[in-house]
C-alpha positions, 0 to 999 in steps of 0.5 A, a space after each residue: 552535503 544536503 540531504 539527498 534527493 528521492 531519486 538519489 536515494 532510490 539508487 543508492 540508499 540499502 546498496 553498497 559494495 559487496 566486501 567479498 567480491 567488489 561487486 557494486 550491487 548487493 548479491 542474494 544470499 539465498 542462505 537460511 543459516 548464518 555463521 555462529 561466533 565462537 561461543 554462541 551459548 548466550 545468544 538470543 536464539 529470537 534476536 532479530 539484530 544480527 544474522 543469525 536465521 533467515 526467519 529472525 531477519 536476512 541481509 537481502 531483508 535488511 538491505 531493502 529496509 534501509 531503502 524504505 526508511 529513507 525513502 518514507 522518512 522513517 526511523 525503520 522499516 521491517 519487511 514481510 512477506 505480503 502486504 498482508 502480512 505487514 498488516 496482519 503483523 501490525 495489528 496482531 503486535 499492537 492489538 489485545 482483546 478488549 481494544 478498540 480499532 476504528 478503521 475506514 469503510 473502504 478498505 483492501 478486502 484482507 484489511 477488512 476480514 482481519 478487523 472485522 471478522 478475524 480480530 474481532 471473532 477470534 480475539 474479541 478486539 472491538 471494532 468501529 466501521 467509519 467513513 474515514 473522509 468524515 472526521 467529525 463521524 472518526 471523532 465521535 467513535 472514539 472511546 477510552 479502549 480505543 487503540 487504533 485508527 487505521 485507513 488508507 488514503 487512497 482507499 482501494 478500490 475506490 481512490 477516497 481520500 482522508 485526511 492523514 494530518 487531522 485524522 493524526 490529531 484526533 488519534 494521539 488526543 485521545 492516546 491513540 495510533 494512526 495507521 495509514 495503508 499508502 500502497 495506492 500513492 507510493 512513497 513517491 506522492 505521499 509520506 504519511 509519517 512526515 503528516 503525523 502517522 505512526 505506522 505506514 504500510 506499503 505493499 511492495 507488491 505493488 507500486 515499489 516492485 513495480 514488474 508483477 513478479 514479487 510478493 512483499 510488504 513494509 511496515 515502517 515507523 520509529 524504532 521504538 513502534 517497530 521493534 516489538 512487531 518485528 519481534 512478534 510478526 517477523 521472528 515469532 510468527 515466522 512472516 519473513 520475506 524470501 531473499 530472492 523476493 527481497 532483492 526483486 523489490 530492491 531491484 525494482 524499488 531503484 526505477 520507482 521515481 521514473 515509473 511514479 511519473 509516468 504512473 501520474 501523467 498517464 492517469 491523470 490523462 486516462 481519466 480526463 478523457 473518461 469524464 468526457 467519455 460516452 456510456 462512462 457513469 462516474 469516474 473518481 481519480 483523486 487528480 481531478 477536480 471532480 473528485 470529493 477529496 481533490 482539494 485534501 488530496 492536493 495538499 497531502 500529494 505530491 507531485 501526482 495522485 498515482 496510477 488508479 482510477 475507479 470507474 463505472 459504466 451505464 448498464 450492469 455486469 454485462 455492459 462492464 464485462 462486455 466492455 472489458 472483453 473488447 480490451 486489446 491493450 489492457 488485462 484483466 486482472 487483479 494487482 495493481 502498480 505493475 508495468 502493465 495496465 490492469 483492470 478489475 470488475 467489482 460486481 455488485 455482489 460485493 459485500 461491502 458494496 453497502 458502505 461504499 459511496 452511491 455511485 460505486 453501487 451496483 459494480 465499477 471497475 477499478 483501474 490501474 493504469 500502467 507505463 504504456 503510452 498514454 494514447 494507446 491506453 485512451 484509444 484501446 478504452 474509445 474503441 472498447 466503448 464504442 463496440 456495443 
């Protein structure tokens, strides 16, 4: 048979019939420890190759890793306790004092803290912030000591788009690696490994789980590149995911293709509404022709552009907060990729505001569009815009 399609793999990859009960779903194995062989004296107690101790890796984690590797076209995957654990695990395992990292000036706040503060101050890793949508600027920062280029695309929280294939070429010509945080797109809409990336990071907490009830993170790539990360970040740093969270995410991931179609369709319809709405100062969504990265997004994202919109209103902090107070369906909360729509105001006092493109100065919303009827979400936004 030909390679199964994405939806088929979302259902079947990593699953199987339980040999003890005949159940057609993998059970939750809530165990810290597994039976040892007759003579355990020659075991490597830090091995992650077999079920030994759940910090070294457990059954539910491995099932989920198989599914994610299939969905991302990766040789292998490592599932850890959170998306931040995945980022920290990659950086800790790959970087040494004196190494140089180029990373996007628009990133998730934890990635910004890890690279711009913790690794720089504690481990003397040299860092350069850059607008990663500007290829010439990235190329101009390359040094002999450059070990890694790290990007997000679409970027959190602005939805900026970076050219994965071009940045992979820049990195590889310099003998460096490219890591891509793919959380905003999900593997349904974008597969960076096929575009030349060396590592893909997914916050499983978001779209892949999709239900807002479990934390997890993953690093995907080649087995050769991932083996050292598994040994250090998982076994020695103890970033392992709990069996229950791995099972919850495994369950949620089955419906990823169905959910992403709805996220994609809803977000595009709402972004188009917001472009025409009164009092809306700007809208950034990669699916809009007005988005500065739209042409690149069309080349590397398919079939859709994800469920996150960034937009701002005419007026300051109070206007944005009053708008949110009038919303009835959309919830003011952090995170994204849930079944329900979530909105968060990112104020002008964010220390990174000066790094963002000009429209974002003064505050804006990150809007994670959920699975509700698009008409209801548009009506909720419309009535809130007309309250003041």
